[in-house]
C-alpha positions as CSV (number, residue, x, y, z in Angstrom):
1,M,-62.1,-109.3,-42.4
2,T,-64.5,-112.6,-42.2
3,P,-64.9,-113.1,-38.4
4,P,-63.4,-116.0,-36.8
5,A,-65.8,-119.3,-37.0
6,D,-67.6,-120.6,-33.9
7,D,-64.8,-122.8,-33.4
8,T,-62.2,-120.5,-32.6
9,P,-60.5,-121.3,-29.8
10,R,-61.0,-118.9,-26.7
11,R,-58.0,-117.7,-24.1
12,P,-59.2,-117.9,-20.7
13,Q,-61.0,-115.2,-19.2
14,G,-57.9,-112.9,-18.1
15,E,-55.6,-113.1,-20.4
16,G,-55.9,-110.0,-22.8
17,P,-58.1,-109.2,-25.9
18,P,-60.7,-111.8,-27.1
19,P,-60.2,-113.4,-30.4
20,T,-63.8,-112.2,-31.4
21,Y,-64.8,-110.0,-33.9
22,T,-64.4,-106.8,-31.9
23,P,-62.0,-103.5,-31.3
24,W,-60.1,-104.1,-28.0
25,L,-58.9,-100.4,-27.3
26,V,-55.9,-100.0,-24.6
27,V,-54.1,-97.5,-23.2
28,R,-51.3,-99.3,-21.1
29,A,-50.6,-98.9,-17.5
30,A,-47.4,-100.8,-17.8
31,P,-45.2,-102.2,-20.9
32,G,-46.3,-105.4,-21.5
33,D,-50.3,-104.6,-20.4
34,Q,-52.9,-106.3,-22.9
35,G,-55.9,-104.3,-21.7
36,T,-56.9,-106.9,-19.0
37,R,-58.8,-105.4,-16.1
38,P,-59.0,-105.2,-13.1
39,L,-55.1,-105.0,-12.6
40,P,-54.4,-106.8,-9.3
41,A,-53.4,-105.2,-5.9
42,G,-50.7,-103.1,-5.9
43,A,-49.8,-102.7,-10.0
44,V,-48.4,-99.4,-11.1
45,Y,-51.1,-98.0,-13.2
46,Y,-50.2,-94.2,-12.9
47,A,-47.0,-94.2,-14.8
48,S,-48.6,-94.8,-18.2
49,P,-46.0,-95.2,-20.7
50,D,-48.8,-94.2,-23.8
51,I,-49.3,-90.8,-22.3
52,A,-46.4,-88.3,-23.8
53,V,-45.8,-84.4,-23.3
54,A,-43.8,-82.1,-25.7
55,P,-41.4,-80.3,-25.5
56,A,-39.7,-82.4,-22.5
57,D,-36.5,-83.1,-21.7
58,T,-34.7,-86.6,-21.5
59,W,-36.6,-87.8,-18.3
60,G,-39.7,-86.2,-19.4
61,R,-40.0,-83.1,-17.1
62,V,-41.7,-80.0,-18.4
63,R,-40.8,-76.3,-18.0
64,A,-43.1,-74.2,-16.2
65,G,-44.7,-71.5,-18.4
66,D,-44.3,-73.5,-21.6
67,P,-47.0,-74.4,-23.5
68,V,-47.1,-78.3,-23.8
69,T,-48.9,-80.6,-26.2
70,V,-50.0,-83.8,-24.4
71,S,-50.7,-86.9,-26.6
72,V,-51.9,-90.9,-25.9
73,T,-51.1,-93.3,-28.1
74,A,-54.3,-95.7,-28.5
75,Q,-53.6,-99.1,-29.5
76,N,-56.3,-101.7,-30.7
77,L,-55.3,-104.8,-30.0
78,G,-58.7,-106.3,-30.8
79,H,-60.0,-108.0,-34.6
80,A,-62.0,-105.4,-35.6
81,A,-61.4,-101.5,-36.4
82,A,-62.5,-99.3,-34.0
83,P,-64.2,-96.5,-35.7
84,G,-63.9,-92.4,-34.1
85,V,-62.2,-93.0,-31.4
86,R,-61.5,-89.8,-29.5
87,A,-59.7,-89.1,-26.5
88,Q,-60.3,-86.6,-23.6
89,F,-57.4,-85.0,-21.1
90,W,-57.1,-83.8,-17.7
91,W,-54.5,-82.3,-15.3
92,A,-54.6,-82.4,-11.4
93,D,-52.7,-81.7,-8.5
94,P,-51.2,-84.7,-7.2
95,S,-53.8,-87.3,-5.6
96,A,-53.3,-90.9,-4.5
97,G,-57.4,-91.3,-5.3
98,L,-57.6,-88.9,-7.5
99,T,-61.5,-88.6,-8.9
100,P,-63.2,-86.4,-11.8
101,Q,-63.9,-83.7,-9.3
102,Q,-60.5,-83.2,-8.6
103,A,-59.4,-82.7,-12.2
104,T,-59.1,-79.7,-14.7
105,F,-60.4,-80.6,-18.2
106,I,-57.9,-79.5,-20.6
107,G,-59.3,-80.5,-24.2
108,T,-60.0,-83.3,-26.8
109,S,-58.3,-84.7,-30.0
110,E,-60.2,-85.0,-33.4
111,R,-61.9,-88.5,-34.0
112,T,-59.2,-90.9,-35.8
113,P,-60.1,-94.5,-36.6
114,I,-58.0,-97.4,-35.6
115,A,-57.7,-100.1,-37.6
116,A,-57.4,-103.9,-35.8
117,G,-53.5,-104.8,-34.8
118,L,-52.6,-101.2,-35.3
119,A,-52.1,-98.0,-32.8
120,E,-52.6,-94.4,-33.5
121,T,-51.1,-91.1,-31.5
122,L,-54.1,-88.7,-30.4
123,T,-53.2,-85.3,-29.6
124,C,-55.0,-82.9,-27.5
125,T,-55.8,-80.0,-29.8
126,T,-55.8,-77.6,-26.8
127,P,-52.2,-76.8,-25.2
128,W,-51.4,-77.1,-21.6
129,T,-49.5,-74.7,-19.7
130,P,-48.1,-76.6,-16.9
131,V,-47.7,-74.0,-13.8
132,F,-44.8,-74.4,-10.9
133,V,-47.2,-75.6,-7.7
134,N,-46.9,-78.2,-5.5
135,G,-43.2,-78.7,-5.7
136,G,-43.6,-79.2,-9.6
137,H,-45.9,-82.3,-9.6
138,E,-49.2,-82.9,-11.4
139,C,-50.9,-85.7,-12.9
140,L,-52.2,-86.1,-16.4
141,V,-55.5,-88.6,-17.3
142,V,-56.7,-89.6,-20.6
143,E,-59.8,-91.9,-21.5
144,I,-59.9,-92.9,-24.9
145,A,-63.8,-94.2,-26.3
146,S,-65.5,-95.2,-29.7
147,L,-68.9,-95.8,-29.9
148,S,-67.8,-99.9,-30.7
149,D,-66.1,-99.8,-27.6
150,P,-66.6,-97.4,-25.1
151,L,-65.5,-96.2,-21.6
152,T,-66.7,-98.3,-18.3
153,S,-65.0,-96.9,-15.6
154,T,-64.1,-93.3,-15.7
155,F,-60.9,-92.0,-13.8
156,R,-59.8,-95.9,-13.0
157,P,-56.9,-97.1,-15.1
158,D,-56.9,-100.2,-12.8
159,L,-60.6,-101.0,-13.9
160,D,-60.8,-99.7,-17.2
161,R,-58.5,-100.5,-20.2
162,H,-59.4,-96.8,-22.1
163,V,-58.0,-94.9,-18.7
164,G,-54.3,-94.0,-18.3
165,Q,-52.5,-91.5,-15.8
166,R,-49.4,-90.1,-15.7
167,N,-47.2,-88.2,-13.1
168,V,-45.5,-85.1,-14.9
169,T,-42.7,-83.2,-13.1
170,V,-42.5,-79.8,-13.7
171,L,-38.8,-78.6,-13.8
172,S,-37.8,-76.5,-10.6
173,P,-34.7,-74.1,-10.0
174,Q,-31.9,-76.4,-9.2
175,G,-31.2,-77.1,-5.8
176,E,-34.1,-77.1,-4.6
177,T,-35.8,-80.2,-2.6
178,Q,-38.8,-81.8,-3.9
179,R,-41.7,-80.9,-1.9
180,I,-45.2,-81.8,-2.5
181,V,-48.7,-81.8,-1.0
182,L,-50.3,-85.1,-1.6
183,T,-53.9,-85.8,-1.5
184,L,-55.3,-88.9,-0.2
185,A,-58.8,-89.2,-0.9
186,N,-61.7,-91.7,0.4
187,P,-64.0,-92.2,-2.5
188,F,-66.6,-94.7,-0.8
189,G,-69.7,-93.6,1.0
190,E,-68.8,-94.8,4.4
191,D,-66.0,-94.4,6.6
192,A,-62.9,-95.7,5.9
193,R,-59.3,-95.7,7.3
194,T,-56.5,-94.8,5.2
195,T,-53.1,-95.7,4.8
196,L,-49.7,-94.3,2.8
197,C,-47.2,-97.1,2.1
198,V,-44.1,-96.7,0.3
199,R,-41.8,-98.7,-1.6
200,T,-38.1,-97.3,-2.8
201,F,-35.5,-98.4,-5.6
202,Q,-31.9,-97.3,-6.2
203,I,-31.2,-97.3,-9.7
204,T,-27.4,-97.4,-11.4
205,G,-26.6,-97.4,-14.5
206,F,-29.4,-95.3,-15.6
207,E,-27.3,-92.6,-17.7
208,R,-26.9,-95.3,-20.4
209,L,-30.7,-95.1,-21.0
210,P,-30.7,-92.6,-23.9
211,G,-30.0,-93.7,-27.1
212,F,-29.9,-97.5,-26.0
213,G,-32.7,-98.2,-28.1
214,L,-35.2,-99.5,-25.3
215,P,-38.9,-100.1,-26.3
216,L,-39.9,-97.5,-23.8
217,S,-38.5,-93.9,-23.3
218,P,-35.9,-93.2,-20.7
219,A,-38.4,-91.6,-18.3
220,D,-40.8,-94.6,-19.0
221,T,-38.1,-97.2,-17.9
222,L,-37.3,-95.6,-14.9
223,L,-40.6,-95.4,-13.6
224,H,-41.1,-99.0,-14.4
225,V,-37.5,-100.4,-13.3
226,D,-39.1,-103.5,-11.5
227,D,-41.8,-104.7,-14.4
228,P,-40.6,-108.3,-15.7
229,V,-40.8,-107.0,-19.5
230,L,-37.8,-104.7,-18.3
231,A,-35.8,-107.2,-16.6
232,E,-33.8,-108.6,-19.6
233,P,-33.0,-105.2,-21.4
234,L,-31.9,-103.6,-18.3
235,A,-29.4,-106.4,-17.5
236,A,-28.0,-105.8,-20.9
237,L,-27.7,-102.1,-20.9
238,G,-25.6,-103.0,-17.1
239,A,-28.5,-101.2,-15.2
240,E,-28.7,-102.6,-11.6
241,V,-31.8,-101.8,-9.6
242,T,-32.1,-102.8,-5.8
243,A,-34.5,-102.3,-3.0
244,R,-33.5,-99.7,-0.4
245,E,-35.2,-99.2,3.2
246,P,-38.6,-97.9,2.1
247,G,-38.8,-93.9,2.3
248,Q,-34.9,-93.8,3.3
249,D,-34.3,-89.9,2.5
250,L,-37.9,-89.2,2.2
251,W,-39.6,-87.0,4.8
252,I,-43.1,-87.5,5.3
253,G,-45.3,-85.3,7.5
254,D,-48.7,-86.6,9.4
255,A,-51.3,-86.9,7.6
256,A,-54.0,-83.8,8.0
257,V,-57.7,-84.0,7.2
258,D,-59.1,-81.2,5.2
259,A,-62.6,-80.6,6.8
260,D,-63.8,-78.3,3.9
261,A,-63.0,-80.6,0.7
262,R,-65.0,-84.0,-0.7
263,C,-63.4,-85.7,-3.5
264,G,-66.6,-86.2,-5.2
265,G,-66.3,-90.3,-5.4
266,Y,-67.1,-92.1,-8.3
267,P,-70.2,-93.8,-10.0
268,D,-71.7,-96.8,-8.0
269,A,-70.6,-99.5,-10.5
270,V,-67.0,-98.2,-10.3
271,L,-67.1,-98.5,-6.5
272,D,-68.7,-102.0,-6.7
273,G,-65.3,-102.5,-9.0
274,L,-63.2,-101.0,-6.3
275,R,-64.3,-103.0,-3.4
276,R,-64.1,-106.5,-5.5
277,R,-60.0,-105.6,-5.8
278,R,-60.2,-105.7,-1.8
279,A,-56.7,-107.8,-0.9
280,P,-56.2,-108.6,2.3
281,G,-52.8,-109.2,3.6
282,H,-51.2,-107.9,0.4
283,D,-47.9,-105.8,1.2
284,F,-48.3,-102.7,-0.2
285,G,-44.8,-101.3,1.3
286,R,-44.0,-99.8,4.7
287,P,-47.3,-98.0,6.1
288,V,-46.1,-94.3,6.4
289,A,-49.0,-92.1,7.3
290,E,-52.7,-93.2,8.3
291,V,-55.7,-91.4,8.5
292,D,-59.5,-91.9,9.4
293,L,-61.7,-90.4,6.4
294,P,-65.5,-89.6,6.4
295,A,-67.4,-90.5,3.5
296,A,-65.6,-88.7,0.2
297,G,-63.2,-87.1,2.7
298,T,-60.0,-86.1,1.9
299,A,-56.7,-85.3,3.7
300,T,-53.1,-84.0,2.6
301,V,-49.6,-85.3,3.2
302,E,-46.6,-83.1,2.6
303,L,-43.4,-85.4,1.4
304,T,-40.2,-83.9,0.7
305,A,-37.3,-85.8,-0.8
306,P,-33.8,-84.4,-1.9
307,L,-33.2,-83.7,-5.5
308,G,-29.7,-85.4,-7.0
309,G,-30.5,-89.2,-6.2
310,T,-27.8,-90.8,-4.3
311,G,-24.0,-89.9,-5.3
312,T,-24.5,-91.1,-9.1
313,A,-27.6,-93.3,-8.3
314,A,-31.2,-92.1,-9.3
315,V,-33.6,-93.1,-6.6
316,L,-37.4,-94.0,-7.1
317,H,-40.1,-93.8,-4.2
318,R,-43.4,-95.2,-5.1
319,L,-46.5,-94.6,-3.2
320,T,-49.6,-96.5,-2.4
321,Q,-52.7,-95.4,-1.0
322,V,-54.7,-98.2,0.8
323,C,-58.5,-98.1,2.0
324,D,-59.7,-100.5,4.1
325,D,-57.3,-103.2,1.9
326,I,-58.1,-101.6,-1.1
327,D,-55.2,-100.1,-3.8
328,I,-57.0,-96.5,-4.4
329,G,-54.2,-94.9,-6.2
330,G,-50.5,-94.1,-6.1
331,Y,-47.7,-91.8,-6.9
332,T,-44.0,-91.9,-7.6
333,L,-41.5,-89.5,-6.7
334,L,-37.8,-89.5,-8.9
335,S,-34.8,-88.6,-7.6
336,L,-32.2,-88.2,-10.7
337,P,-28.4,-87.0,-10.0
338,L,-27.8,-83.2,-10.9
C-alpha cells in the first residue's frame, strides 16, 4: 500500500480515524463509534457491543458456575496493518468508577495481525467462570494494543479507543429481585463530592428483536436503545422507547463510605484526561445518592430492582457516577419480562 500524498485532505480533529498511513484500533463503546476520544460527557461507554461471552442466552446473560469464553472484536479503521494485536481481559464487581486495582485478571488472547480496514475476534485463552454474587452483576474490561498502536489510558473507555467495558448479568433464580451493591470511587488525589444519577427507559416491542437482522445482538440493542444509530431500525421493527420517571421501581439506599477500601486511582496522565472532561451544568439524570469521598476513597450503594419488567415492556435503568462535574463511569440495570 502506498502512503497517502502530502496533499491528502485531512479530517477536522475529532471526527474519527485520520487519513494517515497508520493503524487505528478501536473497541467500540457504542454502535456508531469511530474511535474518537475523549467521549462527550454522559456517553454510554460501559456497554461495549464488541465484548462477547459464550455460551449466553438471547439477552447476553450467562449462567453461574459454567465456564465462559470471553472475546472482543477489534477493528482496525486505519490505513496500515496493526501487527501482533493482543487483548487482555479482566472481571470485577460492579463499580461506576472502575480502576485496575478493583479488577481480577482473567487472561490474554493470542497475538493476531489485523489488516487495514478489517476486524478480528480476539479470544481469551483462559475461561472465566462467573459466580452468582452481588445479585448476579459483574463487569468485564478488555484492553487491546499493538506495538504500532499502543494503549494510552488504562481502564478508561471514555479516554482510550483501545479499552472496552461491558456489564454482564449472571442468571439468578426466577422470581428473585435484582439486588446489587454498586461501588462509587473517587480516583482523584483530593476529596471530591460524588453523585449517583439515573435515567430510566421503557421498551415495548423488544420481543421481536431476535432474528430481525439488526447489526447488533438483541442484548446490545436494548443497552443502546437511545443511540441515534438505532432509531430507524427500531422504528422499522415496531419497538418503542419512552422515558420513564427516573428511578421508577428502583430502590436506592444511602451511599455508605467504605473506610477500609481504596480504589487505587489512575496514572496522572489519565487523571488529567478525566479533568478535561469536566462538564458543569450537564444533565446526567436525576441525582439519587450523594457522598463526600476522601482521596481514592470508595462508597457503596445498594440497589434493588424487580425482575419481570413492566407488563410486556422491558425497563432499563442507566446509572452514572459524577465527581465534581466529571463523568467517572456508569452501570445499567435491565429488567426483562419473565
